C-alpha positions in Angstrom: 16.8 -35.7 37.0 18.6 -39.1 36.9 22.2 -39.4 35.8 21.4 -40.7 32.3 19.1 -37.7 31.6 21.6 -35.3 33.1 24.4 -36.7 30.9 22.2 -36.4 27.8 21.3 -32.8 28.6 24.9 -31.9 29.2 26.0 -33.5 25.9 23.2 -31.6 24.1 24.3 -28.4 25.7 27.9 -29.1 24.7 26.8 -29.7 21.1 24.8 -26.5 21.0 27.9 -24.6 22.3 30.1 -26.3 19.7 27.7 -25.4 16.9 27.6 -21.8 18.1 31.4 -21.5 17.6 30.8 -22.2 13.9 27.8 -19.9 13.8 25.4 -22.8 13.4 22.3 -23.8 15.4 20.4 -27.1 15.9 16.9 -27.3 14.4 15.5 -29.9 16.8 15.2 -27.7 19.9 13.5 -24.8 18.1 11.6 -26.5 15.3 8.2 -25.5 16.4 9.3 -21.9 17.1 10.8 -21.6 13.6 7.9 -23.3 11.8 4.9 -21.6 13.4 1.5 -23.2 12.9 0.0 -19.8 11.7 1.1 -16.4 10.6 1.2 -13.8 13.5 1.4 -10.2 12.3 3.7 -8.1 14.5 1.5 -5.1 14.1 -2.0 -4.6 15.3 -4.6 -2.7 13.1 -3.8 1.0 13.3 -5.6 4.2 12.3 -4.5 7.7 11.4 -7.5 10.0 11.6 -7.8 12.9 9.2 -8.9 15.1 12.1 -5.5 14.5 13.7 -3.4 14.6 10.6 -5.0 17.6 8.8 -3.7 20.1 11.4 -0.2 18.6 11.1 -0.4 18.9 7.3 -1.2 22.6 7.8 1.8 23.0 10.1 4.1 21.2 7.7 3.0 23.6 4.9 3.6 26.6 7.0 6.9 25.5 8.6 8.6 23.3 6.0 9.6 24.8 2.6 10.4 22.8 -0.5 13.9 24.2 -0.4 14.3 22.3 2.9 12.7 19.0 1.8 13.1 16.5 -1.0 9.4 15.8 -0.5 7.0 17.3 2.1 5.7 14.0 3.5 4.3 13.0 6.8 5.3 9.3 7.2 2.7 7.0 8.7 4.8 4.7 10.9 3.3 1.9 13.0 4.8 1.7 16.5 5.2 -2.0 16.3 8.1 -1.5 13.9 10.3 0.4 16.4 10.7 3.6 14.4 11.3 2.0 11.0 9.5 3.6 8.1 6.8 0.9 7.9 3.0 1.2 8.0 2.4 -2.5 7.9 4.3 -5.6 6.7 5.9 -4.8 3.3 4.1 -1.5 2.9 4.8 2.1 3.9 2.7 5.2 3.4 2.6 8.9 4.0 0.7 12.1 3.3 2.4 14.4 0.8 1.4 18.0 0.2 2.2 20.5 -2.6 1.3 24.2 -2.5 0.6 26.4 -5.6 3.8 27.3 -7.4 5.9 24.5 -5.7 7.9 21.8 -7.5 9.2 18.6 -6.0 12.2 18.0 -8.2 12.6 14.9 -10.4 14.2 11.8 -9.0 13.9 8.0 -9.3 14.3 5.0 -7.0 14.1 1.2 -6.9 10.8 1.6 -4.9 7.5 0.9 -6.5 5.1 3.7 -5.6 1.6 5.0 -6.0 -0.1 8.4 -5.4 -3.8 8.6 -4.4 -5.2 12.1 -4.4 -7.1 13.0 -1.2 -7.6 16.8 -1.5 -7.3 19.5 -4.0 -6.7 19.7 -7.8 -4.4 21.4 -10.3 -1.1 19.6 -9.5 0.7 17.3 -12.0 2.9 14.3 -11.5 5.4 13.9 -14.4 6.4 10.2 -14.9 9.2 9.9 -17.5 8.0 13.3 -18.9 4.4 12.0 -19.2 2.2 14.6 -17.4 -0.5 13.0 -15.2 -3.1 15.3 -13.8 -3.9 15.1 -10.0 -7.4 15.6 -8.9 -9.4 14.0 -6.0 -9.7 10.3 -6.4 -7.0 10.0 -9.1 -4.5 7.2 -8.8 -1.0 7.9 -10.3 1.7 5.3 -10.5 5.4 5.9 -10.3 6.9 2.5 -11.0 10.4 1.5 -10.0 13.2 3.5 -11.7 10.9 5.9 -13.5 11.8 9.6 -13.3 9.0 11.5 -11.5 8.4 15.0 -10.2 5.4 16.8 -8.8 4.5 20.3 -10.0 1.6 22.5 -8.9 0.7 25.3 -11.4 -2.8 25.5 -10.0 -4.4 27.0 -6.9 -5.0 25.6 -3.4 -3.0 22.9 -1.7 -3.0 19.3 -3.0 -2.7 16.4 -0.6 -2.2 12.8 -1.6 -1.5 9.4 -0.1 1.9 8.0 -0.9 2.1 4.2 -0.9 5.4 2.3 -1.4 7.0 -1.1 -0.9 9.8 0.5 1.2 9.9 -2.1 4.0 10.2 -4.9 1.5 12.9 -3.1 -0.5 14.8 -2.3 2.7 14.6 -5.9 3.9 16.0 -7.1 0.5 18.7 -4.4 0.6 17.7 -3.4 -3.0 17.5 0.3 -2.6 18.8 2.6 -5.4 18.1 6.4 -5.6 19.1 9.1 -8.1 18.4 12.8 -8.6 17.7 13.7 -12.2 20.5 15.4 -14.2 20.4 16.9 -17.7 20.3 14.2 -20.4 19.1 11.5 -18.0 17.7 8.5 -19.8 14.2 7.2 -19.0 13.4 3.6 -18.3 9.8 2.6 -19.1 8.2 0.2 -16.6 7.8 -3.4 -17.6 4.3 -5.0 -17.7 3.3 -6.9 -14.6 2.1 -10.5 -14.6 -0.9 -11.0 -16.9 -2.9 -13.3 -14.7 -5.8 -11.7 -12.9 -6.2 -13.0 -9.3 -9.7 -11.9 -8.4 -12.7 -13.0 -10.4 -15.0 -10.9 -8.1 -13.3 -7.5 -9.0 -14.1 -5.4 -12.0 -10.8 -4.5 -13.8 -10.1 -0.8 -14.5 -7.4 0.0 -17.0 -5.5 3.3 -17.0 -6.9 6.3 -18.7 -6.7 6.5 -22.5 -4.4 9.2 -23.7 -3.4 11.1 -26.8 -1.2 9.0 -29.1 1.7 11.4 -28.4 1.5 10.5 -24.7 0.8 6.8 -25.1 3.2 5.9 -22.2 1.1 7.9 -19.8 -1.8 5.5 -20.3 0.0 3.2 -17.9 0.4 5.7 -15.1 -2.9 7.5 -14.3 -6.4 6.4 -13.4 -9.1 9.0 -13.3 -11.0 9.2 -10.0 -14.2 10.1 -11.7 -13.9 7.2 -14.1 -13.1 4.8 -11.3 -16.1 5.9 -9.2 -18.4 5.4 -12.2 -17.0 2.0 -13.0 -17.4 1.0 -9.3 -21.0 2.3 -9.4 -21.7 0.0 -12.4 -20.0 -3.0 -10.9 -22.2 -5.9 -9.9 -22.9 -6.2 -6.2 -21.4 -9.2 -4.5 -23.4 -11.4 -2.1 -22.7 -9.0 0.8 -23.8 -5.9 -1.1 -20.2 -4.6 -1.7 -18.7 -3.8 -5.0 -15.0 -4.2 -5.9 -12.8 -2.6 -8.5 -9.3 -3.6 -9.3 -6.8 -1.2 -10.9 -4.9 -3.1 -13.6 -1.8 -2.6 -15.7 -2.5 -1.1 -19.1 -0.5 -3.8 -20.9 -0.9 -7.0 -19.0 -4.2 -6.4 -17.2 -2.5 -7.7 -14.1 -1.7 -5.8 -10.9 -0.7 -2.2 -11.4 2.8 -2.8 -10.0 4.8 -6.0 -9.3 4.6 -5.5 -5.5 1.5 -3.3 -5.1 -2.1 -4.4 -6.0 -4.8 -1.7 -5.7 -8.5 -1.8 -5.2 -11.6 0.4 -4.7 -14.4 -1.0 -2.6 -17.9 0.4 -2.4 -20.0 -0.7 0.6 -23.8 -1.1 1.1 -25.0 0.9 4.0 -25.7 -1.1 7.1 -24.6 -4.4 5.6 -21.4 -6.1 6.8 -19.1 -7.6 4.3 -18.3 -11.3 4.5 -15.5 -12.0 6.9 -12.2 -12.8 5.2 -8.6 -13.1 6.0 -5.4 -13.2 3.9 -1.7 -13.5 4.1 -1.5 -10.2 2.3 -1.5 -6.8 4.0 -3.4 -3.6 3.1 -3.4 0.1 3.9 -6.8 1.7 3.4 -7.7 5.3 2.6 -11.4 6.3 3.1 -12.3 7.9 -0.2 -15.8 8.9 1.0 -18.4 8.2 3.6 -18.2 6.7 7.0 -18.3 3.3 8.6 -16.4 0.8 10.7 -14.1 -2.1 10.1 -13.7 -5.1 12.5 -10.1 -6.4 12.3 -9.8 -9.4 14.6 -10.8 -7.9 18.0 -10.3 -4.3 17.0 -13.1 -2.0 15.8 -12.0 1.0 13.7 -14.6 3.7 13.2 -13.7 5.7 10.1 -14.7 8.7 8.0 -13.4 10.4 4.9 -9.6 10.7 4.4 -8.8 8.5 7.4 -6.1 5.9 6.8 -6.0 2.5 8.5 -4.2 -0.8 8.2 -5.4 -4.4 7.7 -2.5 -6.6 8.9 -2.2 -10.1 7.5 -4.1 -13.2 8.7 -6.8 -11.3 10.7 -10.5 -11.8 10.2 -11.8 -8.6 8.6 -15.3 -7.2 7.9 -16.4 -3.7 6.9 -19.8 -2.0 7.4 -20.8 1.4 6.0 -22.8 3.8 8.2 -23.4 6.1 5.2 -24.7 5.7 1.7 -21.5 6.7 -0.1 -18.8 4.7 1.7 -15.9 3.9 -0.5 -12.5 2.6 0.5 -9.3 2.7 -1.6 -6.9 -0.2 -0.7 -3.2 -0.6 -1.4 -2.1 -4.2 -0.9 0.9 -6.5 -1.3 -1.4 -9.2 -2.6 0.3 -9.5 -5.9 3.7 -9.9 -4.2 2.4 -12.7 -2.0 0.8 -14.4 -5.0 3.8 -14.4 -7.2 5.9 -15.8 -4.4 3.5 -18.6 -3.8 2.7 -17.3 -0.2 -0.9 -16.0 -0.9 -3.6 -17.8 1.2 -7.1 -16.5 1.6 -10.2 -17.7 3.5 -13.8 -16.6 3.9 -16.1 -17.4 6.8 -19.4 -19.1 6.2 -22.3 -16.7 5.3 
């Protein structure tokens, strides 16, 4: 190093040190590190097999009473996030169980949340006093700041997938939480954006309800009706069918930060490869198959849960005739922020 170069390097180092005393940094020496050329998800694709999780659900039911738990939930936490309650970027999930006669008391929070029923029937989720039945395949919404409780007057355990925007809410430091008290005032959820983002997905509005329970028409989607709508949906070029759950008022995404889909797959036919800046957590509603996520192959069967981290090339192939996947995504969030970018490979 000649003297001129050494002097320049020393001056630059002195400037960096001077900036640090004011809690400032130069952009020029880290520009390419700050403005990366492409997204790079911190988390690899991950899977929670039902064969592994079901025995743990049984243990939790036997060993954890509702008197000892606000909710009996097994959180699905990706190791890439160093113990944080995160399943993938912006999204967290868990498996919640209620036994006959149990009640998970009413509370509310800033979190947007969904419940997708995986096993059992007879439980009820009350959302702002609107009673939503819970049977296999049903989707129940608990929007931000709505009072909700889970009640099981039926028989047999009920297990459902909890999906929330907890990592996002935590990052924004926007968490609020309350336990219900007598006389608590309910806040009805506002409609989401009206624009529909996917022309290839058949929209499914919430279940129609009795006029006295009109509010509930925004909170529950029957699994039976969803499967029938999916069966009738036109097949796409790769043989798959796609259904989008939509808000009952706006016909946009079900919640401002959570956008949910049901995908039916044609046996033996791979879906067209695609990638997105959005993330997804998938629940296998039925059947079996495999998903290729970048260089990872995930073989799945009913009730398995797996992730699709952003900006990875993804393709799904069914190995049975009845393969259906439920997907919770942050696609609506990315779209409304102007960060949504999607690509498909050539056929």
